[in-house]
BASE-859238 format. One record per residue (C-alpha): residue number from 1; residue in three letters; x, y, z. Coordinates in nm, 4 decimals. Layout:
<pts>
+------+------+----------+----------+----------+
: resi : resn :       xx :       yy :       zz :
+------+------+----------+----------+----------+
:  NUM :  ALA :        X :        Y :        Z :
...
+------+------+----------+----------+----------+
</pts>
This chain:
<pts>
+------+------+----------+----------+----------+
: resi : resn :       xx :       yy :       zz :
+------+------+----------+----------+----------+
:    1 :  MET :   1.4243 :  -3.9148 :   2.8261 :
:    2 :  GLU :   1.2641 :  -3.7481 :   2.5242 :
:    3 :  PRO :   1.4409 :  -3.4452 :   2.3748 :
:    4 :  TYR :   1.3028 :  -3.1062 :   2.4695 :
:    5 :  VAL :   1.0731 :  -2.9533 :   2.2087 :
:    6 :  GLY :   1.0303 :  -2.5794 :   2.2533 :
:    7 :  HIS :   0.7105 :  -2.3866 :   2.1978 :
:    8 :  LEU :   0.8312 :  -2.2469 :   1.8629 :
:    9 :  GLN :   0.8987 :  -2.5994 :   1.7349 :
:   10 :  ARG :   0.5586 :  -2.7193 :   1.8586 :
:   11 :  ALA :   0.3987 :  -2.4288 :   1.6706 :
:   12 :  GLY :   0.5906 :  -2.5384 :   1.3598 :
:   13 :  ILE :   0.7717 :  -2.2067 :   1.3133 :
:   14 :  ILE :   1.0707 :  -2.2580 :   1.0842 :
:   15 :  ASP :   1.1384 :  -1.8984 :   0.9802 :
:   16 :  ALA :   1.0291 :  -1.5406 :   1.0496 :
:   17 :  TYR :   1.0827 :  -1.1913 :   0.9134 :
:   18 :  PRO :   0.9972 :  -0.8648 :   1.0935 :
:   19 :  TYR :   0.8419 :  -0.7141 :   0.7767 :
:   20 :  THR :   0.8436 :  -0.7440 :   0.3973 :
:   21 :  GLY :   1.1889 :  -0.6678 :   0.2601 :
:   22 :  GLU :   1.4387 :  -0.8027 :   0.0082 :
:   23 :  GLU :   1.5185 :  -1.1043 :   0.2255 :
:   24 :  SER :   1.1562 :  -1.2085 :   0.2818 :
:   25 :  GLN :   1.0685 :  -1.1506 :  -0.0851 :
:   26 :  GLN :   1.3638 :  -1.3613 :  -0.1983 :
:   27 :  ASP :   1.2515 :  -1.6366 :   0.0395 :
:   28 :  LEU :   0.9063 :  -1.6343 :  -0.1202 :
:   29 :  LEU :   1.0473 :  -1.6289 :  -0.4727 :
:   30 :  ASP :   1.2782 :  -1.9218 :  -0.3906 :
:   31 :  ARG :   0.9851 :  -2.1192 :  -0.2504 :
:   32 :  ILE :   0.7744 :  -2.0516 :  -0.5613 :
:   33 :  LYS :   1.0623 :  -2.1534 :  -0.7905 :
:   34 :  ALA :   1.1039 :  -2.4805 :  -0.5981 :
:   35 :  ALA :   0.7289 :  -2.5595 :  -0.5828 :
:   36 :  ARG :   0.6272 :  -2.9042 :  -0.7069 :
:   37 :  GLN :   0.2759 :  -2.9611 :  -0.5653 :
:   38 :  ARG :   0.0859 :  -2.6373 :  -0.5102 :
:   39 :  ILE :   0.1041 :  -2.2597 :  -0.4862 :
:   40 :  ASN :  -0.1887 :  -2.0940 :  -0.3060 :
:   41 :  MET :  -0.1842 :  -1.7246 :  -0.2175 :
:   42 :  PHE :  -0.4432 :  -1.5319 :  -0.0143 :
:   43 :  GLY :  -0.4418 :  -1.1654 :   0.0839 :
:   44 :  LEU :  -0.5402 :  -0.8051 :   0.0184 :
:   45 :  THR :  -0.3725 :  -0.6999 :  -0.3053 :
:   46 :  ARG :  -0.0763 :  -0.9315 :  -0.3655 :
:   47 :  ASN :   0.1003 :  -0.6581 :  -0.5684 :
:   48 :  TYR :   0.4282 :  -0.8470 :  -0.5508 :
:   49 :  TYR :   0.2946 :  -1.1246 :  -0.7757 :
:   50 :  ALA :   0.2643 :  -0.8952 :  -1.0785 :
:   51 :  ARG :   0.6297 :  -0.7873 :  -1.0668 :
:   52 :  ASP :   0.8562 :  -0.8582 :  -1.3632 :
:   53 :  GLU :   1.0688 :  -1.1029 :  -1.1647 :
:   54 :  VAL :   0.7704 :  -1.2966 :  -1.0227 :
:   55 :  LEU :   0.5174 :  -1.3224 :  -1.3079 :
:   56 :  PRO :   0.7444 :  -1.5377 :  -1.5301 :
:   57 :  VAL :   0.8019 :  -1.7784 :  -1.2400 :
:   58 :  PHE :   0.4265 :  -1.8194 :  -1.1953 :
:   59 :  GLU :   0.3957 :  -1.8771 :  -1.5694 :
:   60 :  GLU :   0.6716 :  -2.1391 :  -1.5661 :
:   61 :  LYS :   0.5077 :  -2.3247 :  -1.2771 :
:   62 :  ALA :   0.1584 :  -2.3124 :  -1.4290 :
:   63 :  ALA :   0.2950 :  -2.4285 :  -1.7670 :
:   64 :  ALA :   0.4585 :  -2.7236 :  -1.5874 :
:   65 :  GLY :   0.1199 :  -2.8154 :  -1.4379 :
:   66 :  VAL :   0.1761 :  -2.6941 :  -1.0815 :
:   67 :  PRO :  -0.1627 :  -2.5600 :  -0.9629 :
:   68 :  VAL :  -0.1382 :  -2.1885 :  -0.8821 :
:   69 :  GLN :  -0.4314 :  -2.0152 :  -0.7108 :
:   70 :  LEU :  -0.4481 :  -1.6510 :  -0.6057 :
:   71 :  PHE :  -0.7255 :  -1.5338 :  -0.3726 :
:   72 :  ILE :  -0.7345 :  -1.1533 :  -0.3824 :
:   73 :  MET :  -0.9740 :  -0.9068 :  -0.2209 :
:   74 :  ASP :  -1.2207 :  -0.7591 :  -0.4724 :
:   75 :  PRO :  -1.0840 :  -0.4089 :  -0.5417 :
:   76 :  TYR :  -1.4360 :  -0.2616 :  -0.5417 :
:   77 :  CYS :  -1.5808 :  -0.4295 :  -0.2301 :
:   78 :  ASP :  -1.6700 :  -0.2498 :   0.0937 :
:   79 :  SER :  -1.4103 :  -0.4482 :   0.2900 :
:   80 :  ARG :  -1.1275 :  -0.3155 :   0.0735 :
:   81 :  ARG :  -1.2434 :   0.0449 :   0.1117 :
:   82 :  ASP :  -1.2621 :  -0.0150 :   0.4859 :
:   83 :  ARG :  -0.9096 :  -0.1591 :   0.4924 :
:   84 :  TYR :  -0.7668 :   0.1477 :   0.3198 :
:   85 :  ARG :  -0.9369 :   0.3725 :   0.5769 :
:   86 :  ILE :  -0.6962 :   0.2305 :   0.8375 :
:   87 :  GLU :  -0.3811 :   0.2229 :   0.6208 :
:   88 :  PRO :  -0.1405 :   0.5177 :   0.6003 :
:   89 :  ALA :  -0.1852 :   0.7702 :   0.3193 :
:   90 :  GLU :   0.1118 :   0.6283 :   0.1275 :
:   91 :  ALA :  -0.0539 :   0.2872 :   0.0791 :
:   92 :  ALA :   0.0261 :   0.1909 :  -0.2784 :
:   93 :  MET :  -0.2922 :   0.0525 :  -0.4311 :
:   94 :  GLU :  -0.5859 :   0.2418 :  -0.2818 :
:   95 :  ASP :  -0.7274 :   0.3378 :  -0.6254 :
:   96 :  PRO :  -0.9161 :   0.0277 :  -0.7479 :
:   97 :  ASP :  -0.9013 :   0.1244 :  -1.1167 :
:   98 :  ARG :  -0.5229 :   0.1608 :  -1.0999 :
:   99 :  TYR :  -0.5002 :  -0.1708 :  -0.9156 :
:  100 :  VAL :  -0.7026 :  -0.3505 :  -1.1846 :
:  101 :  ARG :  -0.4919 :  -0.1947 :  -1.4600 :
:  102 :  GLU :  -0.1473 :  -0.2513 :  -1.3061 :
:  103 :  ILE :  -0.1926 :  -0.5738 :  -1.1082 :
:  104 :  LEU :  -0.5036 :  -0.7708 :  -1.2017 :
:  105 :  ARG :  -0.4769 :  -0.7308 :  -1.5809 :
:  106 :  PRO :  -0.1262 :  -0.8842 :  -1.6081 :
:  107 :  LEU :  -0.2272 :  -1.1661 :  -1.3723 :
:  108 :  HIS :  -0.5513 :  -1.2242 :  -1.5639 :
:  109 :  ALA :  -0.3641 :  -1.2389 :  -1.8959 :
:  110 :  LEU :  -0.1501 :  -1.5172 :  -1.7527 :
:  111 :  SER :  -0.4565 :  -1.7068 :  -1.6288 :
:  112 :  THR :  -0.6069 :  -1.7070 :  -1.9798 :
:  113 :  LYS :  -0.2937 :  -1.8802 :  -2.1162 :
:  114 :  HIS :  -0.2525 :  -2.1488 :  -1.8494 :
:  115 :  PRO :  -0.5444 :  -2.3485 :  -1.7007 :
:  116 :  ALA :  -0.3340 :  -2.4322 :  -1.3915 :
:  117 :  PHE :  -0.3211 :  -2.0589 :  -1.3021 :
:  118 :  LYS :  -0.6421 :  -1.9399 :  -1.1349 :
:  119 :  ILE :  -0.7407 :  -1.6099 :  -0.9783 :
:  120 :  PHE :  -1.0322 :  -1.5654 :  -0.7405 :
:  121 :  LEU :  -1.1729 :  -1.2551 :  -0.5751 :
:  122 :  PHE :  -1.3322 :  -1.2411 :  -0.2303 :
:  123 :  ASN :  -1.5457 :  -0.9759 :  -0.0611 :
:  124 :  PHE :  -1.4777 :  -0.9999 :   0.3139 :
:  125 :  PRO :  -1.2206 :  -0.8546 :   0.5570 :
:  126 :  CYS :  -0.8895 :  -1.0283 :   0.6216 :
:  127 :  SER :  -0.6342 :  -0.9707 :   0.8964 :
:  128 :  PHE :  -0.3532 :  -1.1709 :   0.7406 :
:  129 :  ALA :  -0.2133 :  -1.3049 :   0.4162 :
:  130 :  ILE :  -0.1317 :  -1.6739 :   0.3692 :
:  131 :  GLU :   0.1078 :  -1.8148 :   0.1110 :
:  132 :  GLU :   0.0908 :  -2.1951 :   0.0890 :
:  133 :  VAL :   0.3756 :  -2.3373 :  -0.1184 :
:  134 :  ASP :   0.3968 :  -2.7164 :  -0.1128 :
:  135 :  ASP :   0.4283 :  -2.8184 :   0.2547 :
:  136 :  ALA :   0.5014 :  -2.4788 :   0.4111 :
:  137 :  CYS :   0.2830 :  -2.1759 :   0.4804 :
:  138 :  ARG :   0.3906 :  -1.8159 :   0.5240 :
:  139 :  MET :   0.1519 :  -1.5950 :   0.7203 :
:  140 :  MET :   0.1779 :  -1.2148 :   0.7195 :
:  141 :  LEU :  -0.0228 :  -1.0013 :   0.9609 :
:  142 :  TYR :  -0.2093 :  -0.6840 :   0.8601 :
:  143 :  GLY :  -0.2135 :  -0.4134 :   1.1270 :
:  144 :  HIS :  -0.3993 :  -0.0882 :   1.1871 :
:  145 :  GLY :  -0.2265 :   0.2315 :   1.0771 :
:  146 :  LYS :   0.0387 :   0.0240 :   0.8991 :
:  147 :  ARG :   0.0944 :  -0.0716 :   0.5370 :
:  148 :  GLY :   0.0443 :  -0.4387 :   0.4587 :
:  149 :  THR :   0.4166 :  -0.4783 :   0.3925 :
:  150 :  GLN :   0.5016 :  -0.3667 :   0.7472 :
:  151 :  GLY :   0.3516 :  -0.6769 :   0.9092 :
:  152 :  PRO :   0.5645 :  -0.9621 :   1.0445 :
:  153 :  ILE :   0.5913 :  -1.2811 :   0.8377 :
:  154 :  ILE :   0.5997 :  -1.6250 :   1.0001 :
:  155 :  THR :   0.6720 :  -1.9479 :   0.8100 :
:  156 :  VAL :   0.5360 :  -2.2758 :   0.9469 :
:  157 :  THR :   0.5881 :  -2.6346 :   0.8400 :
:  158 :  GLU :   0.3531 :  -2.9246 :   0.7705 :
:  159 :  GLY :   0.2187 :  -3.1253 :   1.0622 :
:  160 :  SER :   0.2063 :  -2.8400 :   1.3121 :
:  161 :  PRO :  -0.1168 :  -2.6923 :   1.4541 :
:  162 :  THR :  -0.0274 :  -2.3545 :   1.3012 :
:  163 :  HIS :   0.0201 :  -2.5095 :   0.9573 :
:  164 :  ILE :  -0.3136 :  -2.6908 :   0.9884 :
:  165 :  TYR :  -0.4786 :  -2.3577 :   1.0764 :
:  166 :  CYS :  -0.3301 :  -2.1886 :   0.7690 :
:  167 :  VAL :  -0.4157 :  -2.4737 :   0.5327 :
:  168 :  ASP :  -0.7722 :  -2.4848 :   0.6691 :
:  169 :  GLN :  -0.8091 :  -2.1178 :   0.5710 :
:  170 :  ILE :  -0.7068 :  -2.1956 :   0.2121 :
:  171 :  ARG :  -0.9319 :  -2.5038 :   0.1913 :
:  172 :  TRP :  -1.2268 :  -2.2929 :   0.3149 :
:  173 :  LEU :  -1.1624 :  -2.0447 :   0.0326 :
:  174 :  GLU :  -1.1429 :  -2.3305 :  -0.2178 :
:  175 :  ARG :  -1.4796 :  -2.4668 :  -0.1001 :
:  176 :  LEU :  -1.6427 :  -2.1247 :  -0.1333 :
:  177 :  ALA :  -1.4869 :  -2.0813 :  -0.4790 :
:  178 :  GLN :  -1.6750 :  -2.3889 :  -0.6035 :
:  179 :  GLY :  -1.9645 :  -2.1524 :  -0.6723 :
:  180 :  ASP :  -2.2386 :  -2.2736 :  -0.4397 :
:  181 :  THR :  -2.1694 :  -2.0863 :  -0.1158 :
:  182 :  PRO :  -2.3057 :  -2.2844 :   0.1808 :
:  183 :  GLU :  -2.4750 :  -2.1426 :   0.4882 :
:  184 :  PRO :  -2.4110 :  -1.9568 :   0.7053 :
:  185 :  TRP :  -2.1847 :  -1.7761 :   0.4579 :
:  186 :  ALA :  -2.4414 :  -1.7292 :   0.1785 :
:  187 :  SER :  -2.6878 :  -1.5350 :   0.3951 :
:  188 :  LYS :  -2.4001 :  -1.3170 :   0.5167 :
:  189 :  GLY :  -2.3070 :  -1.2220 :   0.1596 :
:  190 :  ILE :  -1.9667 :  -1.3947 :   0.1761 :
:  191 :  ARG :  -1.8420 :  -1.4778 :  -0.1738 :
:  192 :  VAL :  -1.5357 :  -1.6170 :  -0.3513 :
:  193 :  TRP :  -1.5538 :  -1.6166 :  -0.7329 :
:  194 :  PRO :  -1.3261 :  -1.6437 :  -1.0390 :
:  195 :  LEU :  -1.1815 :  -1.3169 :  -1.1682 :
:  196 :  GLN :  -1.3347 :  -1.2100 :  -1.4985 :
:  197 :  LEU :  -1.2123 :  -0.9060 :  -1.6884 :
:  198 :  ALA :  -1.3453 :  -0.7712 :  -2.0178 :
+------+------+----------+----------+----------+
</pts>
């Protein structure tokens, strides 16, 4: 008789957090520090990545040749304005100019020093963040009337249908970032492009 495999195992869930807190942030930092193959991050603002304790880890990984890609919503696009209409008033990075100054500039400076560190912007809505580090993906949900950090975080492992779903999202972004957006996305104005700052 085969051993029982529960629905959480079939979904590939190996960890979960009810919201972003010290424990979930340490988990992410530990995963980034241990990364050997890839670090791909997708989401609204990704403020956490510009913190003093995280930026040097990204730099160390990129300098060692580990590909690091950040896919961040364009701070001036309609989708971002729309997202902040449904977030509470205390949402941290509603002002796009402040966001560029405090988050994108430090990240961009790092990308100019290390070719393995790439930042892309996108201009469409998203309901979740995905953090692909080597063979695991963390997915965080964005809710209505809630800050992004209040969403639950689920970690899934390679080989599961949920992991395949998450990885497919990242690969789709990578294809669009190649610069020649295919249909039907081109006619819908969907874009993913490299960050450029003066």
